[in-house]
C-alpha positions as CSV (number, residue, x, y, z in Angstrom):
1,X,-27.3,173.1,97.7
2,X,-26.8,170.0,99.8
3,X,-24.1,170.5,102.3
4,X,-24.2,167.4,104.5
5,X,-20.9,166.9,106.4
6,X,-17.3,167.8,106.8
7,X,-14.8,165.1,107.6
8,X,-12.8,165.3,110.8
9,X,-9.7,165.8,108.7
10,X,-10.7,168.7,106.4
11,X,-8.4,171.4,105.0
12,X,-9.3,174.8,103.6
13,X,-7.7,175.5,100.2
14,X,-7.8,179.2,99.0
15,X,-7.0,179.8,95.3
16,X,-5.1,182.8,94.0
17,X,-6.1,185.4,96.6
18,X,-3.1,187.5,95.7
19,X,-2.3,191.2,95.1
20,X,-2.4,191.1,91.3
21,X,-6.0,190.1,91.3
22,X,-7.4,192.6,93.8
23,X,-8.4,195.1,91.0
24,X,-9.8,192.5,88.6
25,X,-13.6,193.0,88.1
26,X,-15.5,189.9,89.0
27,X,-19.0,188.6,89.5
28,X,-21.2,187.8,91.4
29,X,-18.8,188.9,94.1
30,X,-15.9,191.3,94.1
31,X,-12.4,190.1,94.8
32,X,-12.4,192.0,98.1
33,X,-15.7,190.2,99.1
34,X,-14.1,186.9,98.2
35,X,-11.0,187.8,100.2
36,X,-13.2,188.8,103.2
37,X,-15.0,185.4,103.1
38,X,-11.7,183.7,102.7
39,X,-10.4,185.4,105.8
40,X,-13.6,184.3,107.7
41,X,-13.0,180.7,106.6
42,X,-9.3,180.8,107.3
43,X,-9.9,182.2,110.8
44,X,-12.4,179.5,111.5
45,X,-10.2,176.7,110.3
46,X,-7.2,178.0,112.2
47,X,-9.3,178.3,115.4
48,X,-10.2,174.6,115.0
49,X,-6.6,173.5,114.3
50,X,-7.5,172.6,110.8
51,X,-5.0,173.1,107.9
52,X,-5.2,176.3,105.8
53,X,-3.6,176.2,102.3
54,X,-2.9,179.4,100.5
55,X,-2.3,178.8,96.8
56,X,-0.7,181.5,94.6
57,X,-0.1,181.7,90.9
58,X,3.2,183.0,89.6
59,X,5.3,182.9,86.5
60,X,8.9,183.5,85.5
61,X,9.6,187.0,84.2
62,X,10.9,185.5,80.9
63,X,7.9,183.2,80.5
64,X,10.1,180.1,80.6
65,X,7.7,178.3,82.9
66,X,4.6,179.1,80.8
67,X,2.4,176.1,79.9
68,X,3.1,175.1,76.3
69,X,0.5,174.4,73.7
70,X,-1.6,176.4,71.3
71,X,-5.0,177.8,72.2
72,X,-7.5,180.0,70.4
73,X,-7.5,182.6,73.3
74,X,-4.1,184.1,74.1
75,X,-2.9,184.1,77.7
76,X,-4.1,187.0,79.7
77,X,-0.9,187.1,81.6
78,X,0.7,190.5,80.8
79,X,3.8,191.9,82.4
80,X,3.8,191.1,86.1
81,X,4.2,194.0,88.5
82,X,6.4,193.7,91.6
83,X,4.5,191.8,94.3
84,X,1.5,190.8,92.0
85,X,1.9,187.2,93.1
86,X,2.0,187.8,96.9
87,X,-0.9,186.5,99.0
88,X,-3.0,189.4,100.1
89,X,-2.0,190.9,103.5
90,X,-5.4,189.9,105.1
91,X,-4.5,186.2,104.7
92,X,-0.7,186.1,104.8
93,X,1.6,185.9,107.8
94,X,0.2,182.9,109.6
95,X,3.1,180.5,110.3
96,X,1.0,177.4,110.4
97,X,-0.5,177.9,107.0
98,X,0.7,175.8,104.0
99,X,1.9,177.8,101.0
100,X,1.6,176.3,97.6
101,X,3.0,178.0,94.4
102,X,1.5,177.0,91.1
103,X,2.3,177.8,87.5
104,X,-0.9,176.3,85.9
105,X,-4.6,176.8,86.5
106,X,-5.0,174.0,89.0
107,X,-3.2,173.7,92.4
108,X,-2.3,170.0,92.1
109,X,-0.3,169.7,88.9
110,X,3.4,170.4,89.4
111,X,3.0,171.3,93.1
112,X,3.3,169.4,96.4
113,X,-0.3,170.1,97.4
114,X,-1.4,166.4,97.4
115,X,1.7,165.5,99.5
116,X,1.1,168.2,102.0
117,X,-2.5,167.2,102.5
118,X,-1.9,163.5,102.7
119,X,0.9,164.0,105.3
120,X,-1.7,165.6,107.5
121,X,-4.3,162.9,106.9
122,X,-6.7,165.2,105.0
123,X,-9.6,163.5,103.4
124,X,-11.7,166.5,102.5
125,X,-11.1,169.9,101.1
126,X,-13.1,173.1,101.4
127,X,-12.3,175.2,98.3
128,X,-12.7,178.9,97.5
129,X,-11.0,181.7,95.6
130,X,-10.7,183.1,92.1
131,X,-11.5,182.5,89.3
132,X,-14.3,180.1,89.6
133,X,-13.9,178.7,86.1
134,X,-10.1,178.6,86.1
135,X,-8.1,178.0,89.3
136,X,-11.0,176.9,91.4
137,X,-12.6,174.6,88.9
138,X,-9.3,173.1,87.8
139,X,-8.3,172.4,91.4
140,X,-11.8,171.0,92.2
141,X,-11.6,168.6,89.3
142,X,-8.1,167.4,90.4
143,X,-9.2,167.1,94.0
144,X,-12.1,164.9,93.0
145,X,-9.7,162.8,90.8
146,X,-7.3,162.5,93.8
147,X,-10.1,161.0,95.9
148,X,-10.8,163.9,98.2
149,X,-14.3,164.8,99.4
150,X,-14.9,168.3,98.3
151,X,-17.0,171.2,99.6
152,X,-17.2,174.4,97.5
153,X,-17.7,177.7,99.3
154,X,-19.7,179.3,96.5
155,X,-20.1,182.7,98.1
156,X,-16.3,182.9,98.5
157,X,-15.5,182.6,94.8
158,X,-16.0,184.8,91.7
159,X,-15.2,185.0,88.0
160,X,-15.1,187.6,85.2
161,X,-18.1,186.1,83.5
162,X,-21.4,185.5,85.3
163,X,-22.7,182.9,82.8
164,X,-19.5,180.9,83.1
165,X,-19.5,181.2,86.9
166,X,-23.1,180.0,87.1
167,X,-22.4,177.1,84.8
168,X,-19.5,175.9,86.9
169,X,-21.4,176.4,90.2
170,X,-24.7,174.9,89.1
171,X,-23.5,172.1,86.6
172,X,-20.0,171.1,87.3
173,X,-19.5,171.5,91.1
174,X,-22.5,169.3,92.1
175,X,-20.8,166.4,90.2
176,X,-17.5,166.9,92.1
177,X,-18.7,167.6,95.7
178,X,-21.1,169.6,97.8
179,X,-21.8,173.3,97.7
180,X,-22.4,175.6,100.7
181,X,-22.0,179.2,101.9
182,X,-19.2,180.4,104.1
183,X,-21.6,180.6,107.1
184,X,-22.9,177.1,106.5
185,X,-19.4,175.7,106.3
186,X,-18.1,177.5,109.4
187,X,-21.2,176.2,111.4
188,X,-20.6,172.7,110.2
189,X,-16.9,172.9,110.9
190,X,-17.6,173.8,114.6
191,X,-20.0,170.9,114.8
192,X,-17.6,168.4,113.3
193,X,-14.5,169.3,115.3
């Protein structure tokens, strides 16, 4: 991994760290481990006065906002339980955080994420969350296409399939940005700010 720098105007974007995903089995890290590292990152960013964005996925109970189109694999979105789409308690409740609600895999399409970041002069994003090959990768690709510098906190993300996770981390992410660990990112954040 080749983590070199963080821009002065860097934001943390955490993907789908919400109640409905806490019990989902993931690799190479469990969701609670990903949440714990997300909390470490969020605390460090807040301490430096840097923006923290908490992205959650939701859907209408009647499915009216589902993404149209045919696919070979049916949506895994079964019936939603009450509160499944709330950000986990360990991350929620900080008034300065930016909340983004998405209805697709990525956090840019159909949301105000880009607007919120640009209003704050953000030029770089540190990205983490679940799942590596869905919400995180989709958001990473869009961030790159929007012209943001990108750092991927690879020990603060997980997926259901280890082969798919490794492919994204080892093959896709190096083409979109730089990879680093939570500890490396926090150390660099302190140096930069």
